[in-house]
N, CA and C of each residue as an Amber inpcrd file, in Angstrom:
protein
   582
 164.3250000  66.0290000 -40.7300000 164.2550000  65.5030000 -39.3740000
 162.8360000  65.0620000 -39.0440000 161.8730000  65.8870000 -39.4620000
 160.4750000  65.5500000 -39.1600000 160.0670000  64.2520000 -39.8510000
 160.4420000  64.1040000 -41.1240000 160.0620000  62.9060000 -41.8690000
 160.7020000  61.6530000 -41.2880000 161.8790000  61.8010000 -40.7280000
 162.5830000  60.6560000 -40.1630000 162.0590000  60.2930000 -38.7760000
 161.8480000  61.2890000 -37.9280000 161.5190000  61.0200000 -36.5280000
 160.0270000  60.8660000 -36.2360000 159.1860000  61.6440000 -36.8970000
 157.7610000  61.6260000 -36.5410000 157.1270000  60.2360000 -36.6000000
 157.3860000  59.4520000 -37.6390000 156.7620000  58.1230000 -37.6640000
 157.2840000  57.1880000 -36.5660000 158.4040000  57.5450000 -35.9650000
 159.0400000  56.6550000 -34.9890000 158.9250000  57.1400000 -33.5410000
 158.3230000  58.2930000 -33.3190000 158.3470000  58.8720000 -31.9740000
 157.6110000  58.0030000 -30.9580000 156.5110000  57.3560000 -31.3620000
 155.7930000  56.4800000 -30.4280000 156.6830000  55.3290000 -29.9760000
 157.3850000  54.7280000 -30.9200000 158.2880000  53.6200000 -30.5910000
 159.4290000  54.1190000 -29.7140000 159.9890000  55.2640000 -30.0480000
 161.0770000  55.8230000 -29.2380000 160.6330000  56.0320000 -27.7960000
 159.4200000  56.5390000 -27.6080000 158.9280000  56.7580000 -26.2470000
 158.8090000  55.4540000 -25.4760000 158.4680000  54.3760000 -26.1630000
 158.2740000  53.0990000 -25.4770000 159.5750000  52.3630000 -25.1840000
 160.5680000  52.4640000 -26.0760000 161.7330000  51.5860000 -25.9310000
 163.0610000  52.2990000 -25.6980000 163.0890000  53.6120000 -25.8170000
 164.3730000  54.3160000 -25.7400000 164.6470000  54.8740000 -24.3560000
 165.8910000  55.2120000 -24.1430000 166.2880000  55.9040000 -22.9200000
 165.6620000  57.2940000 -22.9030000 165.3970000  57.8310000 -21.7250000
 164.7780000  59.1590000 -21.6430000 165.5370000  60.2500000 -22.3940000
 166.8660000  60.1960000 -22.3870000 167.6280000  61.2210000 -23.1090000
 167.3870000  61.1650000 -24.6170000 167.1430000  59.9820000 -25.1450000
 166.8380000  59.8460000 -26.5720000 165.4840000  60.4930000 -26.8640000
 164.5120000  60.2500000 -25.9920000 163.1850000  60.8600000 -26.1540000
 163.3000000  62.3790000 -26.0490000 164.0910000  62.8560000 -25.0900000
 164.3040000  64.2990000 -24.9350000 164.8430000  64.8920000 -26.2330000
 165.9160000  64.3230000 -26.7510000 166.5350000  64.8600000 -27.9630000
 165.5870000  64.7760000 -29.1590000 164.8890000  63.6540000 -29.2920000
 163.9750000  63.4940000 -30.4280000 162.8520000  64.5300000 -30.3810000
 162.2490000  64.7220000 -29.2150000 161.1600000  65.7030000 -29.1010000
 161.6690000  67.1230000 -29.3300000 162.8590000  67.4280000 -28.8240000
 163.4070000  68.7690000 -29.0420000 163.7620000  68.9940000 -30.5130000
 164.3030000  67.9840000 -31.1670000 164.6130000  68.1070000 -32.5960000
 163.3280000  68.3180000 -33.3920000 162.2910000  67.5480000 -33.0760000
 161.0220000  67.7150000 -33.7870000 160.4160000  69.0860000 -33.5180000
 160.4550000  69.5050000 -32.2700000 159.9110000  70.8230000 -31.9280000
 160.6730000  71.9280000 -32.6570000 161.9910000  71.8660000 -32.6010000
 162.8100000  72.8900000 -33.2690000 162.6250000  72.8690000 -34.7840000
 162.5190000  71.6850000 -35.3610000 162.3380000  71.5750000 -36.8120000
 161.0140000  72.1960000 -37.2430000 159.9610000  71.8820000 -36.5180000
 158.6580000  72.4700000 -36.8410000 158.6930000  73.9860000 -36.6420000
 159.3630000  74.4300000 -35.5850000 159.4420000  75.8710000 -35.3130000
 160.1380000  76.5960000 -36.4720000 161.2650000  76.0460000 -36.9030000
 162.0140000  76.6720000 -37.9950000 161.2350000  76.6610000 -39.3090000
 160.3600000  75.6780000 -39.4670000 159.5380000  75.5930000 -40.6770000
 158.2770000  76.4560000 -40.5640000 158.1160000  77.1360000 -39.4300000
 156.9630000  78.0150000 -39.2590000 155.7130000  77.3230000 -38.7500000
 155.8320000  76.0780000 -38.3520000 154.6780000  75.3290000 -37.8370000
 154.6790000  75.4010000 -36.3090000 154.2180000  76.5270000 -35.8010000
 154.2770000  76.8120000 -34.3600000 153.4480000  75.8240000 -33.5310000
 152.2650000  75.4990000 -33.9970000 151.3900000  74.5980000 -33.2390000
 152.0410000  73.2310000 -33.0640000 152.6030000  72.7000000 -34.1420000
 153.2610000  71.3970000 -34.0600000 154.4900000  71.4620000 -33.1560000
 155.2280000  72.5580000 -33.2490000 156.4250000  72.7250000 -32.4110000
 156.0510000  72.6990000 -30.9370000 155.0260000  73.4490000 -30.5740000
 154.5890000  73.4700000 -29.1760000 153.9720000  72.1330000 -28.7790000
 153.3640000  71.4500000 -29.7420000 152.8000000  70.1280000 -29.4690000
 153.8640000  69.1270000 -29.0360000 155.0490000  69.2050000 -29.6350000
 156.1160000  68.2890000 -29.2260000 156.6790000  68.6560000 -27.8570000
 156.6290000  69.9240000 -27.5000000 157.0060000  70.2890000 -26.1280000
 155.9640000  69.7650000 -25.1500000 154.6790000  69.8580000 -25.5220000
 153.6130000  69.2880000 -24.6850000 153.8350000  67.7930000 -24.4950000
 154.1620000  67.1330000 -25.5800000 154.3790000  65.6850000 -25.5400000
 155.5600000  65.3350000 -24.6370000 156.6370000  66.0970000 -24.7400000
 157.8090000  65.8640000 -23.9000000 157.4790000  66.0950000 -22.4300000
 156.7410000  67.1640000 -22.1430000 156.3460000  67.4290000 -20.7560000
 155.4730000  66.2990000 -20.2180000 154.5160000  65.8280000 -21.0110000
 153.6390000  64.7330000 -20.5770000 154.4500000  63.4670000 -20.3090000
 155.4070000  63.1710000 -21.1720000 156.2780000  62.0080000 -20.9970000
 157.0730000  62.1420000 -19.6990000 157.6310000  63.3170000 -19.4700000
 158.4360000  63.5490000 -18.2650000 157.5890000  63.4130000 -17.0060000
 156.3880000  63.9580000 -17.0230000 155.5010000  63.8720000 -15.8530000
 155.0620000  62.4250000 -15.6330000 154.6990000  61.7390000 -16.7080000
 154.2220000  60.3560000 -16.6110000 155.2540000  59.4540000 -15.9380000
 156.5270000  59.6590000 -16.2370000 157.5700000  58.7910000 -15.6920000
 158.3730000  59.4370000 -14.5680000 157.9490000  60.5980000 -14.1080000
 158.6390000  61.2670000 -13.0020000 160.0590000  61.6910000 -13.3450000
 160.2650000  62.1650000 -14.5610000 161.5970000  62.5570000 -15.0360000
 161.7210000  64.0760000 -14.9870000 162.0180000  64.5840000 -13.8150000
 162.0250000  66.0300000 -13.6210000 163.1290000  66.7410000 -14.3960000
 164.2370000  66.0800000 -14.6540000 165.2890000  66.7110000 -15.4550000
 164.7810000  66.9610000 -16.8710000 164.0770000  65.9920000 -17.4380000
 163.4970000  66.1800000 -18.7660000 162.4210000  67.2560000 -18.7400000
 161.6440000  67.2800000 -17.6640000 160.6210000  68.3130000 -17.5250000
 161.2670000  69.6930000 -17.4950000 162.3610000  69.8220000 -16.7570000
 163.0620000  71.1110000 -16.6900000 163.5630000  71.5290000 -18.0730000
 164.1150000  70.5950000 -18.8280000 164.5950000  70.9100000 -20.1820000
 163.4400000  71.3290000 -21.0920000 162.3160000  70.6350000 -20.9800000
 161.1440000  70.9930000 -21.7870000 160.6480000  72.3860000 -21.4220000
 160.6570000  72.6990000 -20.1320000 160.2000000  74.0160000 -19.6920000
 161.1260000  75.1290000 -20.1770000 162.4250000  74.8760000 -20.1930000
 163.3630000  75.8850000 -20.7070000 163.0790000  76.1430000 -22.1910000
 162.8190000  75.0900000 -22.9470000 162.4810000  75.2680000 -24.3660000
 161.1650000  76.0210000 -24.5220000 160.1990000  75.7160000 -23.6820000
 158.9100000  76.4170000 -23.7340000 159.0990000  77.9000000 -23.3920000
 159.9140000  78.1850000 -22.3880000 160.2000000  79.5770000 -22.0230000
 160.7620000  80.3250000 -23.2310000 161.6990000  79.7070000 -23.9150000
 162.3150000  80.3250000 -25.0970000 161.2530000  80.6220000 -26.1580000
 160.3370000  79.6940000 -26.3690000 159.2760000  79.9010000 -27.3680000
 158.3530000  81.0490000 -26.9650000 157.9910000  81.1050000 -25.6810000
 157.1380000  82.2120000 -25.2240000 157.8530000  83.5490000 -25.4220000
 159.1360000  83.5940000 -25.1160000 159.8930000  84.8330000 -25.3040000
 159.9490000  85.2160000 -26.7790000 160.1390000  84.2390000 -27.6470000
 160.1940000  84.5200000 -29.0820000 158.8680000  85.0590000 -29.6060000
 157.7770000  84.6890000 -28.9480000 156.4620000  85.1620000 -29.3720000
 156.0250000  86.4120000 -28.6090000 156.8800000  86.8930000 -27.7020000
 156.5480000  88.0860000 -26.9330000 155.5140000  87.8420000 -25.8500000
 155.3650000  86.6160000 -25.4110000 154.3840000  86.2490000 -24.3810000
 155.0580000  86.2750000 -23.0100000 155.2670000  87.4770000 -22.4920000
 156.0280000  87.6400000 -21.2500000 155.3240000  87.0310000 -20.0410000
 154.0180000  87.1610000 -19.9660000 153.2990000  86.6120000 -18.8140000
 153.4600000  85.0940000 -18.7560000 153.2830000  84.4480000 -19.8870000
 153.4660000  82.9910000 -19.9350000 154.9210000  82.6170000 -19.6550000
 155.8470000  83.3900000 -20.1810000 157.2710000  83.1180000 -19.9490000
 157.5950000  83.2140000 -18.4640000 157.0440000  84.2110000 -17.7860000
 157.2840000  84.3470000 -16.3450000 156.7260000  83.1650000 -15.5660000
 155.5630000  82.6770000 -15.9700000 154.9740000  81.5090000 -15.2970000
 155.8740000  80.2920000 -15.4780000 156.3660000  80.0900000 -16.6940000
 157.2540000  78.9520000 -16.9640000 158.5550000  79.0950000 -16.1790000
 159.0960000  80.3110000 -16.1160000 160.3220000  80.5470000 -15.3460000
 160.1090000  80.1840000 -13.8790000 158.9770000  80.5770000 -13.3250000
 158.6680000  80.2290000 -11.9350000 158.5620000  78.7200000 -11.7570000
 157.9850000  78.0300000 -12.7310000 157.8780000  76.5640000 -12.6530000
 159.2580000  75.9110000 -12.6320000 160.1360000  76.3600000 -13.5090000
 161.4890000  75.7820000 -13.5710000 162.2390000  76.0740000 -12.2760000
 162.1270000  77.2940000 -11.7880000 162.8110000  77.6440000 -10.5410000
 162.2390000  76.8600000  -9.3620000 160.9240000  76.6590000  -9.3450000
 160.3060000  75.8560000  -8.2910000 160.7780000  74.4160000  -8.3370000
 160.9160000  73.8880000  -9.5300000 161.4220000  72.5300000  -9.7010000
 162.8480000  72.4260000  -9.1680000 163.6700000  73.4140000  -9.4610000
 165.0560000  73.4200000  -8.9730000 165.0960000  73.5170000  -7.4530000
 164.2310000  74.3420000  -6.8700000 164.1890000  74.4720000  -5.4070000
 163.7950000  73.1610000  -4.7470000 162.9330000  72.4080000  -5.4070000
 162.4890000  71.1160000  -4.8780000 163.6580000  70.1370000  -4.7380000
 164.6850000  70.2960000  -5.5550000 165.8200000  69.3710000  -5.5590000
 167.0590000  69.9120000  -4.8560000 166.9230000  70.9940000  -4.1220000
 168.0940000  71.5950000  -3.4780000 168.8420000  70.5910000  -2.6100000
 168.1780000  69.7560000  -1.8640000 168.8490000  68.8120000  -0.9800000
 169.1210000  67.4610000  -1.6070000 168.7550000  67.2770000  -2.8610000
 168.9370000  65.9810000  -3.5220000 170.4070000  65.7780000  -3.8860000
 170.6980000  64.6360000  -4.4430000 172.0690000  64.3320000  -4.8550000
 172.6040000  65.3630000  -5.8250000 173.9160000  65.5240000  -5.8590000
 174.5110000  66.5980000  -6.6550000 174.2360000  66.4930000  -8.1540000
 174.1730000  65.2830000  -8.6850000 173.9860000  65.1780000 -10.1320000
 172.5910000  65.6340000 -10.5490000 171.5630000  65.0590000  -9.9360000
 170.1940000  65.4220000 -10.3160000 169.9060000  66.8770000  -9.9820000
 170.2460000  67.2870000  -8.7670000 170.0020000  68.6800000  -8.3710000
 170.7780000  69.6300000  -9.2720000 171.9970000  69.2510000  -9.6070000
 172.8320000  70.1030000 -10.4480000 172.2680000  70.2750000 -11.8430000
 171.7560000  69.2040000 -12.4220000 171.2110000  69.2860000 -13.7750000
 169.9460000  70.1330000 -13.8150000 169.1010000  69.9810000 -12.8210000
 167.8610000  70.7660000 -12.7850000 168.1740000  72.2180000 -12.4480000
 169.1230000  72.4460000 -11.5410000 169.5340000  73.8210000 -11.2190000
 170.1570000  74.4920000 -12.4420000 170.9020000  73.7380000 -13.2260000
 171.4980000  74.2820000 -14.4470000 170.4090000  74.7030000 -15.4390000
 169.3860000  73.8780000 -15.5770000 168.2730000  74.2350000 -16.4670000
 167.5910000  75.5070000 -15.9750000 167.3780000  75.6100000 -14.6670000
 166.7510000  76.8150000 -14.1060000 167.6400000  78.0370000 -14.3170000
 168.9370000  77.8640000 -14.1610000 169.8660000  78.9800000 -14.3690000
 169.8590000  79.4190000 -15.8320000 169.8150000  78.4560000 -16.7540000
 169.7410000  78.8010000 -18.1760000 168.4520000  79.5480000 -18.4910000
 167.3650000  79.1550000 -17.8390000 166.0910000  79.8620000 -18.0310000
 166.2090000  81.3010000 -17.5430000 166.8890000  81.4930000 -16.4110000
 167.1020000  82.8430000 -15.8960000 167.9390000  83.6900000 -16.8370000
 168.9280000  83.0790000 -17.4670000 169.7620000  83.7920000 -18.4440000
 168.9150000  84.2000000 -19.6440000 168.0980000  83.2720000 -20.1430000
 167.2240000  83.5830000 -21.2880000 166.3270000  84.7780000 -20.9750000
 165.7400000  84.7730000 -19.7760000 164.8360000  85.8600000 -19.3910000
 165.6050000  87.1720000 -19.2530000 166.7750000  87.1280000 -18.6300000
 167.5720000  88.3470000 -18.4510000 167.9770000  88.9370000 -19.8020000
 168.3820000  88.0970000 -20.7310000 168.7550000  88.5920000 -22.0570000
 167.5510000  89.1880000 -22.7810000 166.4220000  88.5240000 -22.6570000
 165.2280000  89.0110000 -23.3570000 164.7540000  90.3570000 -22.8120000
 164.8770000  90.5360000 -21.5030000 164.4170000  91.7870000 -20.8860000
 165.5020000  92.8580000 -20.8990000 166.6110000  92.5700000 -21.5730000
 167.7380000  93.5110000 -21.7020000 168.3970000  93.8240000 -20.3610000
 168.2820000  92.8970000 -19.4180000 168.9790000  93.0260000 -18.1390000
 170.3450000  92.3590000 -18.3180000 171.1750000  92.9920000 -19.1340000
 172.4240000  92.3730000 -19.5800000 173.4500000  92.2010000 -18.4720000
 173.5020000  93.1390000 -17.5350000 174.4400000  92.9900000 -16.4140000
 174.0700000  91.7520000 -15.5930000 172.7820000  91.5530000 -15.3650000
 172.3070000  90.3730000 -14.6390000 172.6170000  89.1050000 -15.4360000
 172.4410000  89.1730000 -16.7460000 172.7420000  88.0100000 -17.5840000
 174.2150000  87.6210000 -17.4590000 175.1000000  88.6200000 -17.4900000
 176.5350000  88.3420000 -17.3600000 176.8330000  87.7180000 -16.0030000
 176.2250000  88.2550000 -14.9500000 176.4260000  87.6920000 -13.6070000
 175.9580000  86.2490000 -13.5350000 174.9030000  85.9130000 -14.2450000
 174.3760000  84.5430000 -14.2410000 175.2220000  83.6080000 -15.1110000
 175.7250000  84.1350000 -16.2180000 176.4520000  83.2900000 -17.1700000
 177.8400000  82.9130000 -16.6580000 178.5490000  83.8530000 -16.0520000
 179.9420000  83.5890000 -15.6730000 180.1060000  82.3810000 -14.7440000
 179.2980000  82.2360000 -13.6760000 179.4600000  81.0230000 -12.8650000
 179.0750000  79.7460000 -13.6200000 178.1210000  79.8620000 -14.5290000
 177.7500000  78.6930000 -15.3260000 178.9050000  78.2680000 -16.2280000
 179.5870000  79.2430000 -16.8090000 180.7550000  78.9320000 -17.6430000
 181.8670000  78.3030000 -16.8140000 182.0910000  78.8510000 -15.6400000
 183.1640000  78.3380000 -14.7810000 182.8950000  76.8950000 -14.3630000
 181.6290000  76.5580000 -14.1540000 181.2880000  75.2130000 -13.7010000
 180.8630000  74.2750000 -14.8110000 180.9260000  74.7340000 -16.0530000
 180.4420000  73.9280000 -17.1720000 181.3510000  72.7330000 -17.4160000
 180.7430000  71.5560000 -17.3620000 181.4860000  70.3250000 -17.6200000
 181.3160000  69.8670000 -19.0620000 180.3180000  70.4180000 -19.7400000
 180.0450000  70.0250000 -21.1210000 180.4660000  71.1460000 -22.0600000
 181.4330000  70.8890000 -22.9330000 181.8840000  71.9370000 -23.8570000
 180.7600000  72.4820000 -24.7350000 179.7760000  71.6230000 -25.0860000
 178.6690000  72.0760000 -25.9230000 177.8770000  73.1710000 -25.2190000
 177.6320000  73.0010000 -23.9310000 176.8930000  74.0110000 -23.1630000
 177.7010000  75.2910000 -23.0560000 179.0020000  75.1490000 -22.9030000
 179.8590000  76.3280000 -22.7570000 179.8250000  77.1960000 -24.0110000
 179.7080000  76.5860000 -25.1810000 179.6630000  77.3560000 -26.4270000
 178.4130000  78.2330000 -26.4550000 177.2600000  77.6640000 -26.1470000
 176.0160000  78.4500000 -26.1300000 176.0720000  79.5410000 -25.0760000
 176.5710000  79.1990000 -23.9030000 176.6750000  80.1980000 -22.8310000
 177.6050000  81.3350000 -23.2320000 178.7060000  80.9880000 -23.8590000
 179.6600000  82.0230000 -24.2660000 179.0390000  82.9500000 -25.3170000
 178.2450000  82.4100000 -26.2170000 177.5650000  83.2540000 -27.2020000
 176.5300000  84.1580000 -26.5330000 175.8610000  83.6510000 -25.5130000
 174.9290000  84.5060000 -24.7730000 175.6930000  85.6050000 -24.0420000
 176.8660000  85.2760000 -23.5490000 177.7210000  86.2740000 -22.9120000
 178.1220000  87.3510000 -23.9240000 178.4170000  86.9370000 -25.1470000
 178.7500000  87.8880000 -26.2130000 177.5950000  88.8630000 -26.4280000
 176.3780000  88.3360000 -26.5180000 175.2140000  89.1990000 -26.7500000
 175.0360000  90.2060000 -25.6230000 175.1960000  89.7460000 -24.3820000
 175.0480000  90.6520000 -23.2360000 176.1330000  91.7210000 -23.2490000
 177.3580000  91.3160000 -23.5290000 178.4640000  92.2850000 -23.5410000
 178.3260000  93.2860000 -24.6800000 177.8730000  92.8400000 -25.8310000
 177.6490000  93.7630000 -26.9490000 176.6170000  94.8180000 -26.5590000
 175.5590000  94.3890000 -25.9000000 174.5010000  95.3260000 -25.5000000
 174.9920000  96.3390000 -24.4790000 175.9860000  95.9500000 -23.6870000
 176.5460000  96.8630000 -22.6830000 177.7040000  97.6910000 -23.2340000
 178.0540000  97.4840000 -24.4860000 179.1380000  98.2520000 -25.0950000
 180.5220000  97.7070000 -24.8010000 180.6190000  96.5030000 -24.2800000
 181.9110000  95.8770000 -23.9780000 182.3870000  95.1200000 -25.2280000
 182.6980000  95.8650000 -26.2680000 182.9560000  95.2670000 -27.5740000
 184.2180000  94.4110000 -27.6240000 185.2930000  94.8260000 -26.9660000
 186.5290000  94.0400000 -27.0070000 186.3480000  92.7000000 -26.2970000
 185.7390000  92.7240000 -25.1170000 185.4890000  91.4710000 -24.3920000
 184.5370000  90.5820000 -25.1890000 183.5360000  91.1990000 -25.8120000
 182.5860000  90.4360000 -26.6270000 183.2980000  89.7900000 -27.8140000
 184.2030000  90.5340000 -28.4440000 184.9400000  89.9980000 -29.5870000
 185.7800000  88.7880000 -29.1830000 186.4510000  88.8890000 -28.0360000
 187.2720000  87.7760000 -27.5600000 186.4120000  86.5500000 -27.2460000
 185.2760000  86.7830000 -26.5790000 184.3780000  85.6660000 -26.2670000
 183.8010000  85.0490000 -27.5390000 183.4830000  85.9020000 -28.5050000
 182.9360000  85.4020000 -29.7660000 183.9610000  84.5240000 -30.4840000
 185.1950000  84.9910000 -30.5540000 186.2540000  84.2030000 -31.2040000
 186.4300000  82.8610000 -30.5150000 186.4210000  82.8890000 -29.2070000
 186.5900000  81.6420000 -28.4570000 185.4160000  80.6920000 -28.6930000
 184.1990000  81.2300000 -28.6890000 183.0120000  80.3990000 -28.9080000
 183.0150000  79.7900000 -30.3040000 183.3770000  80.5750000 -31.2970000
 183.3940000  80.0710000 -32.6730000 184.4640000  78.9950000 -32.8360000
 185.6470000  79.2200000 -32.2620000 186.7070000  78.2020000 -32.3380000
 186.2550000  76.9010000 -31.6780000 185.7130000  77.0140000 -30.4680000
 185.2510000  75.8200000 -29.7480000 184.1040000  75.1440000 -30.4950000
 183.1620000  75.9470000 -30.9590000 182.0240000  75.3940000 -31.6880000
 182.4520000  74.6800000 -32.9530000 183.3860000  75.2690000 -33.6680000
 183.8950000  74.6400000 -34.8890000 184.6180000  73.3370000 -34.5580000
 185.4320000  73.3680000 -33.5160000 186.1760000  72.1690000 -33.1090000
 185.2300000  71.0250000 -32.7370000 184.0970000  71.3690000 -32.0990000
 183.1480000  70.3540000 -31.6440000 182.0740000  70.0240000 -32.6840000
 182.0990000  70.7100000 -33.8230000 181.0960000  70.4590000 -34.8530000
 179.7200000  71.0010000 -34.4930000 179.6950000  72.1510000 -33.8450000
 178.4360000  72.7130000 -33.3500000 177.9430000  73.8970000 -34.1790000
 178.0590000  73.8090000 -35.4720000 177.6190000  74.9120000 -36.3280000
 176.1460000  75.2280000 -36.0840000 175.3090000  74.2080000 -35.9640000
 173.8760000  74.4220000 -35.7360000 173.6470000  75.1210000 -34.3970000
 174.3920000  74.7420000 -33.3680000 174.2710000  75.3860000 -32.0590000
 174.6280000  76.8580000 -32.1560000 175.7000000  77.1540000 -32.8710000
 176.1080000  78.5490000 -33.0440000 175.0110000  79.3490000 -33.7330000
 174.4570000  78.7990000 -34.7970000 173.4160000  79.5050000 -35.5420000
 172.1410000  79.6570000 -34.7200000 171.7540000  78.6040000 -33.9930000
 170.5300000  78.6740000 -33.1840000 170.6600000  79.7040000 -32.0710000
 171.8150000  79.7580000 -31.4370000 172.0120000  80.6980000 -30.3400000
 171.9780000  82.1310000 -30.8430000 172.5000000  82.3520000 -32.0330000
 172.5700000  83.7110000 -32.5830000 171.3450000  84.0900000 -33.4090000
 170.3550000  83.2090000 -33.4460000 169.1470000  83.4720000 -34.2360000
 168.5210000  84.8080000 -33.8440000 168.3060000  85.6430000 -34.8300000
 167.6610000  86.9310000 -34.5910000 168.5540000  87.9650000 -33.9320000
 169.8670000  87.7550000 -33.9560000 170.8120000  88.6920000 -33.3330000
 171.8190000  89.1740000 -34.3760000 171.3980000  89.9520000 -35.3540000
 172.3220000  90.3600000 -36.4240000 173.4710000  91.2270000 -35.9300000
 173.3130000  91.9010000 -34.7900000 174.3810000  92.7680000 -34.2940000
 175.6260000  91.9900000 -33.9090000 175.4700000  90.7150000 -33.5630000
 176.6120000  89.8930000 -33.1920000 177.3390000  89.4760000 -34.4500000
């Protein structure tokens, strides 16, 4: 992915739709992260944030911040993660009165950030409370698969093994049907108990 996208990222930023730039930067960041190149991975998040700020694309900024929050949590940087969480939540509050689509997408990113933080801090009951309304309102099956796997992790931690098993089976079936093997693996990264 890095060899294919890196030489083209400048062109993509100039001529592509914002969602293409979002996906390309996230793929590059994730690829570098998985290869152990932390600095480069964070550099692509920096680049995505700068692009979003430059063009006033707050939805992309929210997505970049959620990815940054995840990276801080993976590195055990709780103070930085809390700052990023506050930024995402502040961004969502700014759009409370905006149109439903834009406000909804940014609020969804903020809610996902809250779920990530709750799971990381082992506040599993809070994570379940946050995930269930997101699942109920999820319009994208891809998002529902990741959310359902996060629900599995929270339920396993609370000892709700039967409910976790049912959610896991459903997530795997849906993920397989949608071709989301990578999503399943990424969501379960570092969670051998699941």
